[in-house]
C-alpha positions in Angstrom: 104.3 84.0 81.8 107.5 85.8 81.6 107.7 89.4 82.6 110.7 91.7 81.9 110.0 94.2 84.8 109.9 94.2 88.5 106.4 93.7 90.1 107.1 95.0 93.6 104.4 97.7 93.9 104.8 98.6 90.2 101.1 98.9 89.7 101.3 97.7 86.1 98.1 95.5 86.3 99.5 92.8 84.2 98.6 90.1 86.6 102.2 89.1 87.5 101.7 89.7 91.1 100.4 86.4 92.2 96.9 85.2 92.5 94.2 87.7 91.6 91.6 88.7 94.0 88.0 87.5 93.2 85.7 90.0 91.5 83.2 91.5 94.0 80.2 90.3 91.8 79.0 88.5 88.6 79.7 91.2 86.1 78.1 89.3 83.3 74.7 89.8 84.9 75.3 93.1 86.7 73.3 96.1 85.3 75.2 98.9 83.4 74.4 101.2 86.2 76.5 99.0 88.9 79.4 101.0 90.4 82.7 99.2 89.4 85.2 102.0 90.7 83.8 103.5 94.0 86.7 106.0 94.1 85.7 107.6 90.8 82.2 106.5 90.6 82.6 104.7 87.3 79.8 102.3 86.4 79.9 99.1 84.4 78.8 101.3 81.3 81.8 103.6 81.7 84.0 100.5 81.7 82.4 98.9 78.8 82.6 102.2 76.9 86.3 102.2 77.5 86.6 98.5 76.3 84.6 99.3 73.2 86.9 102.2 72.5 90.0 99.7 72.6 90.9 99.0 76.2 91.7 95.4 76.0 94.4 95.1 78.9 94.1 96.0 82.4 96.9 98.7 82.0 95.0 100.2 79.1 91.7 100.1 80.8 93.2 101.9 84.0 94.9 104.7 81.9 91.7 105.2 79.8 89.2 105.4 82.7 91.4 106.2 85.8 89.7 103.2 87.5 91.9 101.1 89.9 94.4 104.1 90.4 92.8 105.7 93.4 94.5 106.3 96.7 91.4 105.6 98.8 90.6 102.1 97.4 90.6 100.4 100.7 88.3 102.9 102.3 85.9 103.5 99.4 85.5 100.0 97.9 82.9 97.7 99.6 85.4 94.9 99.5 88.2 97.0 101.1 90.5 96.6 98.2 91.2 97.9 94.7 88.6 97.4 91.9 91.4 95.8 89.8 89.8 92.3 90.1 86.4 93.7 88.8 88.1 95.5 85.9 90.0 92.2 85.1 86.6 90.2 85.2 85.0 92.7 82.9 88.0 92.5 80.5 87.8 88.8 80.5 84.0 88.9 79.8 83.9 91.8 77.2 87.3 92.6 75.7 88.9 91.1 72.7 92.5 91.7 71.7 93.3 93.0 68.3 94.1 90.5 65.6 97.8 89.3 65.8 98.1 90.2 69.6 100.2 87.5 71.4 98.2 85.1 73.5 99.1 85.3 77.1 101.2 88.5 76.8 100.8 91.2 79.4 101.1 94.0 77.0 104.6 95.3 78.0 
């Protein structure tokens, strides 16, 4: 996948930073009340609502919800890391890009 921007701590969320972390749980079977973003207290239902409203890439989801952008991720998340892997897993399960969107593109 080609990227036209630098990935050193850019926070773009496009997946060009190397191997992604594993999601903290199986989001296909998790209840909608399950917290995805401990920093903001966002549940699976909050994330799914953003996906249904049009968030189909990680950057869009992060902007629309604020998830994965907190400064206390390592301290607040039970896995000691960002919720980005969980957001990406929810996108893989529930998001559909609009018709005509290039396959494999990172949205930049």
